[in-house]
C-alpha angles and dihedrals in degrees: 000000000000115000109181115359140013090242090075087081089080089065092062101032134059110208122202128196113264115246114190115230113258111249113241119237108241094196091057092052091048093051092048092051090048091051089052090050091049090050090055091048092054090049087055090050091054091047095055093042089053089050092052091051091049092051092052093046089048092047092051090048094053093044090048090053093049093049089049088052089052090053090053095049089048091051094048092047093236116173143177132209127225121178090342096308122115120228132184107255089229093069089071089053091054092053091050090049089052091051091047091048092050092051092053089047094054092044091046099040103036099031123031095020091055088050089049094051089047090055093050092048090051092051090051090056091054092046090051087055094049104034092100094045105039120043118228097010095136106107097129093048092050093048093050092049094047095044091050094053099054112129124204116187088344095308119116110230130184122208093271093055093043091052092047092049093048088060093040088059088053091053092048090052091052091048091053090049091048095051093044090052092049094055097034122115107214120193097208123140093254103043096034097196131317131095123305088253101051135171124290116288114261128204115240117212118246095241090056091053089050091051093050089054092054 
């Protein structure tokens, strides 16, 4: 409580010079946040690209195993019978391999590849907003331009066409193996010659079998 003069207030109070708070730059904060979003979008691109590579590697591994199994069944002369006709057992494995290959194609082309393209497109939108404020932020645009100008045997192919042709080559390989197996003439103990698709099974009289043993 002041007793004599107003100056006594300096005894009880310590006054400091007033420094006005610096105003924040809203544009700088917006750019910083946009860059963070762009970084996360690029991480998502890398994630989906890695998933696609894993899918293709896994598909090649499975098809390789099935084709190896086809070779084993052909070497052993294994066969199956459908409606009285004998087939090389490997034909069924080729059909199974084609179905598996088709499943991987559908998952790759119409699932993860679409998500990857969406991530790239979103990154390009952010880059368009920041191109006048941040130098060199054009990764998505550059990737799209370079990917769309790839030439294979003189033909320009974008990522969609390259992916589709990759799986078409796999189907072509399976078709060649299938046709080769149909017209093959294995010498295994079970098939004993003839093509993989042979004549109808015929019953042999018991007396003929006995004569053959003698």
